[in-house]
C-alpha positions as a Markdown table, in Angstrom:
| # | Residue | x | y | z |
|---|---|---|---|---|
| 1 | Met | 22.2 | -13.1 | -18.9 |
| 2 | Leu | 18.9 | -13.2 | -17.1 |
| 3 | Ser | 15.6 | -11.9 | -18.6 |
| 4 | Val | 12.2 | -11.9 | -16.8 |
| 5 | Ala | 8.8 | -12.1 | -18.5 |
| 6 | Ile | 5.8 | -11.2 | -16.4 |
| 7 | Leu | 2.5 | -12.3 | -17.7 |
| 8 | Ala | 0.0 | -9.4 | -17.1 |
| 9 | Ala | -2.3 | -9.4 | -20.2 |
| 10 | Gly | -5.4 | -11.0 | -18.7 |
| 11 | Lys | -8.7 | -9.1 | -17.9 |
| 12 | Gly | -9.4 | -11.0 | -14.7 |
| 13 | Thr | -13.1 | -11.5 | -15.3 |
| 14 | Arg | -13.7 | -13.2 | -12.0 |
| 15 | Met | -12.6 | -10.1 | -10.2 |
| 16 | Glu | -15.8 | -8.4 | -11.4 |
| 17 | Ser | -14.0 | -5.1 | -11.8 |
| 18 | Ser | -13.3 | -2.5 | -14.4 |
| 19 | Leu | -9.7 | -2.4 | -13.2 |
| 20 | Pro | -7.1 | -4.9 | -14.7 |
| 21 | Lys | -6.5 | -7.7 | -12.3 |
| 22 | Val | -2.8 | -7.1 | -11.9 |
| 23 | Leu | -3.6 | -3.5 | -10.7 |
| 24 | His | -5.6 | -4.6 | -7.7 |
| 25 | Lys | -3.6 | -3.9 | -4.6 |
| 26 | Ile | -2.6 | -5.7 | -1.4 |
| 27 | Ser | -1.1 | -3.6 | 1.4 |
| 28 | Gly | -0.9 | -0.6 | -0.8 |
| 29 | Lys | 1.0 | -2.1 | -3.8 |
| 30 | Ser | -0.5 | -3.5 | -6.9 |
| 31 | Leu | -0.1 | -7.2 | -7.7 |
| 32 | Leu | 2.1 | -6.4 | -10.7 |
| 33 | Gln | 4.3 | -4.0 | -8.7 |
| 34 | Arg | 4.9 | -6.7 | -6.1 |
| 35 | Val | 6.0 | -9.2 | -8.7 |
| 36 | Ile | 8.3 | -6.6 | -10.3 |
| 37 | Asn | 9.8 | -5.8 | -6.8 |
| 38 | Ser | 10.7 | -9.5 | -6.3 |
| 39 | Cys | 12.3 | -9.6 | -9.7 |
| 40 | Val | 14.4 | -6.5 | -9.1 |
| 41 | Glu | 16.2 | -8.2 | -6.2 |
| 42 | Leu | 17.5 | -10.8 | -8.8 |
| 43 | Asn | 19.2 | -8.0 | -10.8 |
| 44 | Pro | 17.9 | -9.1 | -14.2 |
| 45 | Asp | 19.3 | -7.6 | -17.3 |
| 46 | Lys | 15.7 | -7.0 | -18.6 |
| 47 | Ile | 12.1 | -7.2 | -17.4 |
| 48 | Phe | 9.4 | -7.7 | -20.0 |
| 49 | Val | 5.8 | -7.0 | -18.9 |
| 50 | Ile | 3.4 | -8.7 | -21.3 |
| 51 | Thr | 0.2 | -6.7 | -21.3 |
| 52 | Gly | -3.1 | -6.9 | -23.2 |
| 53 | His | -6.2 | -5.8 | -21.5 |
| 54 | Lys | -6.1 | -2.1 | -20.8 |
| 55 | Ser | -2.3 | -2.1 | -21.6 |
| 56 | Lys | -2.0 | 1.7 | -21.4 |
| 57 | Glu | -3.4 | 1.7 | -17.9 |
| 58 | Val | -1.1 | -1.1 | -16.8 |
| 59 | Lys | 2.0 | 0.6 | -18.3 |
| 60 | Glu | 1.2 | 3.9 | -16.6 |
| 61 | Ser | 0.9 | 2.3 | -13.2 |
| 62 | Ile | 4.6 | 1.3 | -13.2 |
| 63 | Pro | 7.3 | 4.1 | -12.6 |
| 64 | Asp | 9.8 | 4.5 | -15.5 |
| 65 | Asn | 12.6 | 2.0 | -15.4 |
| 66 | Lys | 15.1 | 1.5 | -18.2 |
| 67 | Lys | 15.1 | -2.2 | -17.4 |
| 68 | Ile | 11.4 | -2.6 | -18.0 |
| 69 | Asp | 9.9 | -3.1 | -21.5 |
| 70 | Phe | 6.2 | -3.5 | -22.3 |
| 71 | Ile | 5.0 | -6.1 | -24.8 |
| 72 | Ile | 1.5 | -6.1 | -26.1 |
| 73 | Gln | -0.2 | -9.5 | -26.5 |
| 74 | Glu | -3.3 | -9.1 | -28.8 |
| 75 | Pro | -5.4 | -11.2 | -28.8 |
| 76 | Gln | -4.8 | -13.0 | -25.5 |
| 77 | Leu | -4.7 | -16.7 | -26.5 |
| 78 | Gly | -3.0 | -18.2 | -23.5 |
| 79 | Thr | 0.3 | -18.2 | -21.6 |
| 80 | Gly | 2.2 | -20.0 | -24.4 |
| 81 | His | 0.9 | -17.5 | -27.0 |
| 82 | Ala | 2.2 | -14.7 | -24.7 |
| 83 | Ile | 5.8 | -16.1 | -24.9 |
| 84 | Gln | 5.4 | -16.7 | -28.6 |
| 85 | Val | 4.7 | -13.0 | -28.9 |
| 86 | Leu | 7.7 | -12.2 | -26.8 |
| 87 | Cys | 10.0 | -14.3 | -28.8 |
| 88 | Arg | 8.9 | -12.7 | -32.1 |
| 89 | Glu | 9.4 | -9.2 | -30.6 |
| 90 | Ile | 12.8 | -10.0 | -29.0 |
| 91 | Lys | 15.4 | -11.4 | -31.3 |
| 92 | Asn | 18.3 | -11.9 | -28.9 |
| 93 | Asn | 16.9 | -15.0 | -27.1 |
| 94 | Gln | 20.0 | -15.7 | -25.0 |
| 95 | Gly | 20.6 | -16.8 | -21.4 |
| 96 | Lys | 17.9 | -17.6 | -18.9 |
| 97 | Leu | 14.2 | -16.5 | -19.3 |
| 98 | Leu | 12.4 | -16.5 | -15.9 |
| 99 | Val | 8.5 | -16.5 | -16.5 |
| 100 | Leu | 6.2 | -15.3 | -13.8 |
| 101 | Asn | 2.6 | -14.5 | -13.5 |
| 102 | Gly | 1.5 | -10.9 | -12.6 |
| 103 | Asp | -1.3 | -12.4 | -10.3 |
| 104 | Val | 1.0 | -14.3 | -8.0 |
| 105 | Pro | 2.2 | -11.4 | -5.9 |
| 106 | Leu | 3.9 | -13.0 | -2.8 |
| 107 | Ile | 6.5 | -15.0 | -4.6 |
| 108 | Lys | 9.8 | -14.4 | -2.7 |
| 109 | Pro | 13.1 | -13.5 | -4.2 |
| 110 | Asp | 14.9 | -16.2 | -2.2 |
| 111 | Thr | 12.6 | -18.8 | -3.8 |
| 112 | Leu | 13.3 | -17.5 | -7.3 |
| 113 | Lys | 17.0 | -17.6 | -6.5 |
| 114 | Lys | 16.7 | -21.3 | -5.6 |
| 115 | Leu | 15.0 | -21.9 | -8.9 |
| 116 | Leu | 17.7 | -20.2 | -10.9 |
| 117 | Asn | 20.4 | -22.1 | -8.9 |
| 118 | Ile | 18.9 | -25.5 | -9.6 |
| 119 | His | 18.4 | -24.6 | -13.2 |
| 120 | Asp | 22.1 | -23.7 | -13.6 |
| 121 | Ser | 23.4 | -26.6 | -11.6 |
| 122 | Lys | 21.6 | -29.2 | -13.7 |
| 123 | Asn | 22.0 | -27.3 | -17.0 |
| 124 | Ala | 18.2 | -27.6 | -17.5 |
| 125 | Asp | 16.1 | -26.7 | -20.5 |
| 126 | Val | 13.3 | -25.7 | -18.1 |
| 127 | Ser | 12.9 | -25.7 | -14.4 |
| 128 | Leu | 9.6 | -24.9 | -12.6 |
| 129 | Ile | 8.3 | -24.5 | -9.1 |
| 130 | Thr | 5.9 | -27.2 | -7.9 |
| 131 | Thr | 4.1 | -27.9 | -4.6 |
| 132 | Lys | 1.6 | -30.3 | -3.2 |
| 133 | Lys | -1.9 | -29.0 | -2.3 |
| 134 | Lys | -4.5 | -30.9 | -0.3 |
| 135 | Asn | -7.1 | -29.4 | -2.6 |
| 136 | Pro | -5.4 | -28.8 | -6.0 |
| 137 | His | -8.6 | -27.9 | -7.7 |
| 138 | Gly | -7.9 | -25.3 | -10.5 |
| 139 | Tyr | -4.2 | -26.0 | -10.8 |
| 140 | Gly | -2.3 | -27.9 | -13.5 |
| 141 | Arg | -1.0 | -31.3 | -12.3 |
| 142 | Val | 2.7 | -32.1 | -12.7 |
| 143 | Phe | 3.8 | -35.7 | -13.5 |
| 144 | Ile | 7.3 | -36.7 | -12.8 |
| 145 | Lys | 9.2 | -39.6 | -14.2 |
| 146 | Gly | 12.6 | -40.3 | -12.6 |
| 147 | Asp | 14.4 | -37.1 | -12.1 |
| 148 | Phe | 12.5 | -35.1 | -14.9 |
| 149 | Ile | 9.0 | -33.8 | -15.5 |
| 150 | Glu | 7.2 | -35.9 | -18.0 |
| 151 | Arg | 4.2 | -33.7 | -18.6 |
| 152 | Ile | 1.8 | -31.1 | -17.1 |
| 153 | Val | -2.0 | -31.4 | -17.5 |
| 154 | Glu | -4.1 | -28.4 | -16.9 |
| 155 | Glu | -7.1 | -28.9 | -14.5 |
| 156 | Lys | -9.8 | -28.6 | -17.2 |
| 157 | Asp | -8.0 | -31.2 | -19.4 |
| 158 | Cys | -7.4 | -33.8 | -16.5 |
| 159 | Asn | -9.2 | -37.1 | -16.5 |
| 160 | Asn | -10.5 | -38.5 | -13.1 |
| 161 | Gln | -7.3 | -40.4 | -12.4 |
| 162 | Glu | -5.0 | -37.4 | -13.2 |
| 163 | Arg | -7.0 | -35.2 | -10.9 |
| 164 | Leu | -5.9 | -37.4 | -8.0 |
| 165 | Asn | -2.4 | -36.1 | -8.3 |
| 166 | Leu | -1.6 | -33.5 | -5.6 |
| 167 | Leu | 1.6 | -32.0 | -7.2 |
| 168 | Ile | 0.7 | -28.8 | -8.9 |
| 169 | Asn | 2.4 | -26.3 | -11.2 |
| 170 | Ala | 2.9 | -23.0 | -9.6 |
| 171 | Gly | 3.3 | -21.2 | -12.9 |
| 172 | Val | 6.9 | -20.1 | -12.3 |
| 173 | Tyr | 9.4 | -21.2 | -15.0 |
| 174 | Cys | 13.1 | -20.8 | -15.8 |
| 175 | Phe | 13.9 | -21.5 | -19.4 |
| 176 | Asn | 17.0 | -21.8 | -21.4 |
| 177 | Trp | 15.8 | -19.1 | -23.7 |
| 178 | Glu | 17.6 | -20.2 | -26.8 |
| 179 | Asn | 16.3 | -23.8 | -26.6 |
| 180 | Leu | 12.8 | -22.5 | -25.8 |
| 181 | Ser | 12.7 | -20.2 | -28.9 |
| 182 | Gln | 13.4 | -23.2 | -31.1 |
| 183 | Ile | 10.2 | -24.9 | -30.1 |
| 184 | Ile | 7.9 | -22.2 | -28.9 |
| 185 | Ser | 6.3 | -21.6 | -32.3 |
| 186 | Thr | 5.2 | -25.2 | -32.5 |
| 187 | Leu | 2.8 | -24.9 | -29.5 |
| 188 | Gln | -0.9 | -25.3 | -30.5 |
| 189 | Ser | -4.3 | -24.9 | -28.9 |
| 190 | Asn | -5.3 | -28.6 | -29.0 |
| 191 | Asn | -7.1 | -28.5 | -25.6 |
| 192 | Asn | -10.5 | -27.9 | -24.2 |
| 193 | Gln | -9.9 | -24.2 | -23.7 |
| 194 | Lys | -8.5 | -23.6 | -27.2 |
| 195 | Glu | -5.6 | -21.9 | -25.7 |
| 196 | Ile | -1.9 | -22.1 | -26.2 |
| 197 | Tyr | -0.4 | -23.4 | -23.0 |
| 198 | Leu | 3.2 | -22.6 | -21.9 |
| 199 | Thr | 3.0 | -25.9 | -19.9 |
| 200 | Asp | 3.2 | -27.8 | -23.3 |
| 201 | Thr | 6.9 | -26.8 | -23.6 |
| 202 | Val | 7.8 | -29.2 | -20.8 |
| 203 | Ser | 7.1 | -32.3 | -23.0 |
| 204 | Leu | 8.9 | -30.7 | -25.9 |
| 205 | Leu | 12.1 | -29.8 | -24.0 |
| 206 | Lys | 14.6 | -32.7 | -23.0 |
| 207 | Asn | 15.6 | -31.6 | -19.6 |
| 208 | Ser | 12.7 | -30.4 | -17.5 |
| 209 | Leu | 13.3 | -30.1 | -13.7 |
| 210 | Ser | 11.0 | -29.5 | -10.7 |
| 211 | Leu | 11.8 | -27.5 | -7.7 |
| 212 | Glu | 9.2 | -28.6 | -5.1 |
| 213 | Ile | 8.7 | -26.3 | -2.2 |
| 214 | Glu | 6.3 | -26.2 | 0.7 |
| 215 | Asp | 3.5 | -23.7 | -0.1 |
| 216 | Asn | 3.5 | -21.2 | 2.8 |
| 217 | Gly | 1.3 | -18.8 | 1.0 |
| 218 | Glu | 3.8 | -17.2 | -1.4 |
| 219 | Leu | 2.4 | -19.3 | -4.4 |
| 220 | Gln | -1.2 | -18.1 | -3.9 |
| 221 | Gly | -2.5 | -16.9 | -7.3 |
| 222 | Ile | -5.4 | -14.4 | -7.4 |
| 223 | Asn | -8.4 | -14.9 | -9.6 |
| 224 | Asn | -11.1 | -13.4 | -7.4 |
| 225 | Arg | -11.7 | -11.1 | -4.4 |
| 226 | Ile | -11.6 | -14.0 | -2.0 |
| 227 | Gln | -8.0 | -14.9 | -3.0 |
| 228 | Leu | -7.1 | -11.3 | -3.0 |
| 229 | Ser | -8.3 | -11.2 | 0.6 |
| 230 | Lys | -6.3 | -14.3 | 1.4 |
| 231 | Cys | -3.1 | -12.7 | 0.2 |
| 232 | Glu | -3.8 | -9.5 | 2.1 |
| 233 | Glu | -4.2 | -11.7 | 5.2 |
| 234 | Ile | -0.9 | -13.6 | 4.6 |
| 235 | Ile | 1.1 | -10.4 | 4.1 |
| 236 | Gln | -0.5 | -8.6 | 7.0 |
| 237 | Asn | 0.1 | -11.5 | 9.4 |
| 238 | Ser | 3.8 | -11.5 | 8.3 |
| 239 | Ile | 4.2 | -7.7 | 8.8 |
| 240 | Lys | 2.5 | -7.7 | 12.2 |
| 241 | Glu | 4.4 | -10.7 | 13.5 |
| 242 | Lys | 7.7 | -9.1 | 12.6 |
| 243 | His | 6.7 | -6.1 | 14.7 |
| 244 | Met | 5.5 | -8.2 | 17.6 |
| 245 | Leu | 8.8 | -10.0 | 17.7 |
| 246 | Asn | 10.5 | -6.6 | 17.8 |
| 247 | Gly | 8.4 | -5.4 | 20.8 |
| 248 | Val | 5.1 | -4.1 | 19.6 |
| 249 | Thr | 1.8 | -5.1 | 21.1 |
| 250 | Phe | -1.4 | -5.5 | 19.1 |
| 251 | Ile | -4.5 | -5.6 | 21.2 |
| 252 | Asn | -6.6 | -7.0 | 18.4 |
| 253 | Lys | -4.2 | -8.0 | 15.6 |
| 254 | Ala | -6.9 | -9.0 | 13.2 |
| 255 | Ser | -8.5 | -5.6 | 13.1 |
| 256 | Cys | -5.4 | -3.7 | 12.3 |
| 257 | Ser | -3.2 | -3.2 | 9.2 |
| 258 | Val | 0.4 | -2.0 | 8.8 |
| 259 | Ser | 2.3 | -1.1 | 5.7 |
| 260 | Glu | 5.5 | -2.8 | 4.8 |
| 261 | Glu | 7.4 | 0.5 | 4.9 |
| 262 | Ala | 6.1 | 1.5 | 8.3 |
| 263 | Lys | 8.6 | 1.4 | 11.3 |
| 264 | Ile | 7.4 | 0.9 | 14.8 |
| 265 | Gly | 9.5 | 1.3 | 18.0 |
| 266 | Lys | 9.6 | -0.8 | 21.1 |
| 267 | Asp | 6.8 | -0.9 | 23.8 |
| 268 | Val | 4.3 | 0.7 | 21.4 |
| 269 | Ile | 0.7 | -0.6 | 21.9 |
| 270 | Ile | -1.5 | -0.7 | 18.9 |
| 271 | Glu | -5.1 | -0.7 | 19.9 |
| 272 | Ala | -8.0 | -2.3 | 17.9 |
| 273 | Asn | -9.0 | -1.0 | 14.4 |
| 274 | Thr | -5.9 | 1.0 | 13.8 |
| 275 | His | -4.2 | 1.4 | 10.5 |
| 276 | Ile | -0.7 | 2.6 | 9.8 |
| 277 | Arg | 0.1 | 3.3 | 6.2 |
| 278 | Gly | 2.8 | 4.5 | 3.9 |
| 279 | Ser | 6.3 | 5.4 | 5.3 |
| 280 | Thr | 5.0 | 6.2 | 8.8 |
| 281 | Lys | 7.5 | 6.0 | 11.6 |
| 282 | Ile | 6.3 | 5.6 | 15.3 |
| 283 | Phe | 8.9 | 5.8 | 18.0 |
| 284 | Asn | 9.1 | 4.1 | 21.4 |
| 285 | Asn | 6.4 | 4.0 | 24.1 |
| 286 | Cys | 3.3 | 5.2 | 22.2 |
| 287 | Val | -0.3 | 4.2 | 22.4 |
| 288 | Ile | -1.9 | 4.3 | 19.1 |
| 289 | Gly | -5.7 | 3.8 | 18.7 |
| 290 | Pro | -8.3 | 2.6 | 18.9 |
| 291 | Asn | -9.9 | 3.6 | 15.6 |
| 292 | Thr | -6.9 | 5.6 | 14.3 |
| 293 | Tyr | -5.5 | 6.0 | 10.9 |
| 294 | Ile | -1.8 | 7.3 | 10.3 |
| 295 | Glu | -0.3 | 7.8 | 6.8 |
| 296 | Asn | 3.1 | 9.0 | 5.9 |
| 297 | Ser | 3.7 | 10.6 | 9.3 |
| 298 | Asn | 6.3 | 10.6 | 12.1 |
| 299 | Val | 5.1 | 10.1 | 15.7 |
| 300 | Gly | 7.6 | 10.7 | 18.4 |
| 301 | Leu | 8.3 | 9.2 | 21.8 |
| 302 | Asn | 5.6 | 8.7 | 24.4 |
| 303 | Cys | 2.6 | 9.9 | 22.3 |
| 304 | Glu | -1.0 | 8.9 | 22.8 |
| 305 | Ile | -3.3 | 9.1 | 19.7 |
| 306 | Ser | -7.0 | 8.0 | 20.0 |
| 307 | Asn | -9.8 | 7.9 | 17.5 |
| 308 | Ser | -8.0 | 10.2 | 15.1 |
| 309 | Thr | -6.6 | 10.6 | 11.6 |
| 310 | Ile | -3.2 | 11.9 | 10.6 |
| 311 | Tyr | -1.8 | 12.5 | 7.2 |
| 312 | Asp | 1.7 | 13.6 | 6.0 |
| 313 | Ser | 2.6 | 15.3 | 9.3 |
| 314 | Gln | 5.2 | 15.4 | 12.1 |
| 315 | Ile | 4.0 | 14.6 | 15.6 |
| 316 | Met | 6.9 | 15.2 | 18.1 |
| 317 | Asp | 7.4 | 13.9 | 21.6 |
| 318 | His | 4.9 | 13.6 | 24.6 |
| 319 | Ile | 1.9 | 14.6 | 22.6 |
| 320 | Lys | -1.8 | 13.6 | 23.2 |
| 321 | Ile | -4.1 | 13.7 | 20.2 |
| 322 | Gly | -7.9 | 12.9 | 20.1 |
| 323 | Pro | -10.4 | 11.7 | 20.4 |
| 324 | Tyr | -11.8 | 12.5 | 17.0 |
| 325 | Ser | -9.0 | 14.8 | 15.7 |
| 326 | His | -7.9 | 15.3 | 12.1 |
| 327 | Ile | -4.3 | 16.3 | 11.5 |
| 328 | Arg | -4.0 | 17.1 | 7.7 |
| 329 | Pro | -0.9 | 17.4 | 5.6 |
| 330 | Lys | 2.1 | 19.6 | 6.3 |
| 331 | Ser | 1.4 | 20.0 | 10.0 |
| 332 | Lys | 4.0 | 19.9 | 12.8 |
| 333 | Ile | 2.8 | 19.4 | 16.3 |
| 334 | Ser | 5.7 | 20.2 | 18.7 |
| 335 | Ser | 6.5 | 18.4 | 21.9 |
| 336 | Tyr | 4.3 | 18.5 | 25.0 |
| 337 | Ser | 1.4 | 19.9 | 23.0 |
| 338 | Lys | -2.2 | 18.6 | 23.1 |
| 339 | Ile | -4.9 | 18.3 | 20.3 |
| 340 | Gly | -8.3 | 17.5 | 21.7 |
| 341 | Asn | -11.8 | 16.6 | 20.8 |
| 342 | Phe | -13.1 | 17.3 | 17.2 |
| 343 | Val | -10.1 | 19.5 | 16.3 |
| 344 | Glu | -8.8 | 19.9 | 12.6 |
| 345 | Ile | -5.2 | 21.1 | 12.0 |
| 346 | Lys | -3.9 | 21.7 | 8.5 |
| 347 | Asn | -0.6 | 23.0 | 7.3 |
| 348 | Thr | 0.1 | 24.4 | 10.8 |
| 349 | Leu | 3.2 | 24.7 | 13.1 |
| 350 | Leu | 2.0 | 24.2 | 16.7 |
| 351 | Glu | 5.0 | 25.1 | 19.0 |
| 352 | Glu | 5.9 | 23.4 | 22.3 |
| 353 | Glu | 3.4 | 23.1 | 25.1 |
| 354 | Ser | 0.5 | 24.6 | 23.1 |
| 355 | Lys | -3.1 | 23.3 | 23.4 |
| 356 | Val | -6.0 | 23.1 | 21.0 |
| 357 | Asn | -8.5 | 21.2 | 23.1 |
| 358 | His | -12.0 | 21.4 | 21.6 |
| 359 | Leu | -14.0 | 21.9 | 18.4 |
| 360 | Ser | -11.5 | 24.1 | 16.5 |
| 361 | Tyr | -10.2 | 24.5 | 12.9 |
| 362 | Ile | -6.6 | 25.7 | 12.7 |
| 363 | Gly | -5.3 | 26.1 | 9.1 |
| 364 | Asp | -2.2 | 27.7 | 7.5 |
| 365 | Ser | -1.1 | 28.9 | 11.0 |
| 366 | Ile | 1.9 | 29.3 | 13.3 |
| 367 | Ile | 0.8 | 29.0 | 16.9 |
| 368 | Gly | 3.5 | 30.1 | 19.5 |
| 369 | Arg | 4.8 | 28.2 | 22.4 |
| 370 | Ser | 2.5 | 27.7 | 25.5 |
| 371 | Thr | -0.5 | 29.2 | 23.7 |
| 372 | Asn | -3.9 | 28.0 | 24.6 |
| 373 | Ile | -6.6 | 27.9 | 21.8 |
| 374 | Gly | -10.1 | 28.2 | 23.2 |
| 375 | Ala | -13.0 | 25.9 | 22.1 |
| 376 | Gly | -14.5 | 26.7 | 18.8 |
| 377 | Thr | -11.7 | 28.8 | 17.4 |
| 378 | Ile | -11.4 | 29.1 | 13.6 |
| 379 | Thr | -8.7 | 30.6 | 11.4 |
| 380 | Ala | -10.6 | 31.8 | 8.4 |
| 381 | Asn | -7.8 | 31.2 | 5.9 |
| 382 | Phe | -9.5 | 31.3 | 2.5 |
| 383 | Asp | -11.0 | 34.4 | 0.8 |
| 384 | Gly | -12.3 | 32.4 | -2.1 |
| 385 | Gln | -9.2 | 32.6 | -4.2 |
| 386 | Lys | -6.1 | 32.5 | -1.9 |
| 387 | Lys | -5.0 | 30.9 | 1.3 |
| 388 | Phe | -3.7 | 33.3 | 4.0 |
| 389 | Gln | -1.7 | 32.7 | 7.2 |
| 390 | Thr | -2.5 | 33.4 | 10.8 |
| 391 | Lys | 0.4 | 33.9 | 13.3 |
| 392 | Ile | -0.2 | 33.8 | 17.0 |
| 393 | Gly | 2.7 | 34.6 | 19.4 |
| 394 | Lys | 3.8 | 32.5 | 22.5 |
| 395 | Asn | 2.0 | 32.6 | 25.8 |
| 396 | Ser | -1.3 | 33.8 | 24.2 |
| 397 | Ser | -4.8 | 32.9 | 25.4 |
| 398 | Ile | -7.4 | 32.7 | 22.7 |
| 399 | Gly | -11.0 | 33.0 | 23.8 |
| 400 | Ala | -13.7 | 30.5 | 22.9 |
| 401 | Asn | -15.3 | 31.0 | 19.5 |
| 402 | Thr | -12.7 | 33.4 | 18.2 |
| 403 | Val | -12.6 | 33.8 | 14.4 |
| 404 | Phe | -9.3 | 35.0 | 12.8 |
| 405 | Val | -9.8 | 36.4 | 9.3 |
| 406 | Ala | -6.4 | 35.9 | 7.9 |
| 407 | Pro | -3.9 | 37.3 | 7.2 |
| 408 | Ile | -3.5 | 38.0 | 10.9 |
| 409 | Asn | -0.3 | 38.5 | 13.0 |
| 410 | Leu | -0.7 | 38.5 | 16.8 |
| 411 | Gly | 2.1 | 39.2 | 19.1 |
| 412 | Glu | 3.2 | 37.5 | 22.3 |
| 413 | Ser | 1.0 | 37.2 | 25.3 |
| 414 | Val | -2.1 | 38.4 | 23.5 |
| 415 | Thr | -5.6 | 37.6 | 24.8 |
| 416 | Thr | -8.7 | 37.6 | 22.7 |
| 417 | Gly | -12.2 | 38.0 | 24.0 |
| 418 | Ala | -14.6 | 35.1 | 23.6 |
| 419 | Gly | -16.8 | 35.4 | 20.5 |
| 420 | Ser | -14.5 | 37.9 | 18.7 |
| 421 | Val | -13.9 | 38.2 | 15.0 |
| 422 | Ile | -10.4 | 39.4 | 14.7 |
| 423 | Thr | -9.5 | 41.2 | 11.5 |
| 424 | Lys | -6.5 | 43.3 | 12.6 |
| 425 | Asp | -3.0 | 42.6 | 13.9 |
| 426 | Ser | -2.4 | 43.0 | 17.6 |
| 427 | Asn | 0.8 | 43.8 | 19.5 |
| 428 | Asp | 2.5 | 42.0 | 22.5 |
| 429 | Asn | 0.7 | 42.0 | 25.8 |
| 430 | Ser | -2.6 | 43.2 | 24.4 |
| 431 | Leu | -6.3 | 42.3 | 24.6 |
| 432 | Ala | -8.0 | 42.0 | 21.2 |
| 433 | Ile | -11.8 | 42.0 | 21.4 |
| 434 | Ser | -14.5 | 42.6 | 18.8 |
| 435 | Arg | -18.0 | 42.3 | 20.1 |
| 436 | Thr | -21.1 | 44.5 | 19.8 |
| 437 | Lys | -22.6 | 45.8 | 23.2 |
| 438 | Gln | -25.2 | 43.4 | 24.5 |
| 439 | Ile | -28.7 | 44.9 | 24.3 |
| 440 | Asn | -31.5 | 43.4 | 26.4 |
| 441 | Ile | -35.1 | 44.2 | 25.2 |
| 442 | Glu | -37.6 | 43.8 | 28.0 |
| 443 | Asn | -41.1 | 42.3 | 27.6 |
| 444 | Trp | -40.1 | 40.6 | 24.2 |
| 445 | Glu | -42.8 | 38.5 | 22.7 |
| 446 | Arg | -41.9 | 35.9 | 20.2 |
| 447 | Lys | -44.1 | 35.6 | 17.1 |
| 448 | Lys | -46.2 | 32.5 | 17.3 |
| 449 | Pro | -46.0 | 30.1 | 14.5 |
């Protein structure tokens, strides 16, 4: 039986934030959610999240899961106290208890599996992950005697000689829970911080083992925004290097970000300052960017998107978008179409080979195949209470500065006169025009200021 305890009660004072530390995000996921995701791959019987500061907010951030229980630690008197609270709350202390920190978000499931395996193979009372750091400042030092850990001394309690030890405690433990429960209540706060340390269990248990690994970033804890940024950099480098090995070119890798869920095809070029978020999928031979943001959208083959923003939409094949276009949610841009300068599209189907080239707003609309939308066209879709749809048939030509007051239904091969305000439906093969006759007044004198 495997149980997991995630320590997530702290305020995170050094983050200088009203948000609990474990709810800060890297690459779109909270620190706590990342730790939970790593645990889920171990298939534990139960996950206990130990909360304290803003516990309701922390609990509400995690989707419902029958395997996850929340334990409140109040007041927060240290890591040892957190496990004391857990052991009092949970009477069935059997099997293994894996203890993780909610602010160490990059720990890998494979590393945790190694810890569990060494723990089982040696029948240990406690096994923990250690690593050597060139600059171990801030970390507890691990002292080994023979095959076993003799003791762990927290940084603030180390003397000058002890601080020279480079082997540090990563804060990841696997306990024999039954043996732990017999000694956990004896822990006391006899230290400079007046806290109850979980590390003190090591000297109280008989068989304490170390799994020393090379720290490649996965053990990075987060106490401030600088460390948060380091973790973001670590995970972004990993994501982008994976895509580069699969055939993606980043023109300026450092200026771009990509979500873990995103999928990018071969021979895609990502220009500088481009950000791909959520479950976006980009197919082969696209050029994306520069200065482009795409979230939860599909981009088909051979597309070019420059200096534009796309949310929750479908971009089919052979499409050019931008510069300075905004594709809002629930839009579908069909193949061989073009969206040009300063165009906004929302909740619209643009059928094949259609063009919206300049300075237009097209919302809640269906635009037929091979239709050209002239510069400055607006679908006035909102009457102050409800949204209405504009339908324009295929092969139509919309004059510059046309305003459609929805609901409007235009047939096929319709032309509108430039500057028209269209309020009525129009049949196939018709011209719709709504302009007053031009009047020129001769010898007109402007009033002087």
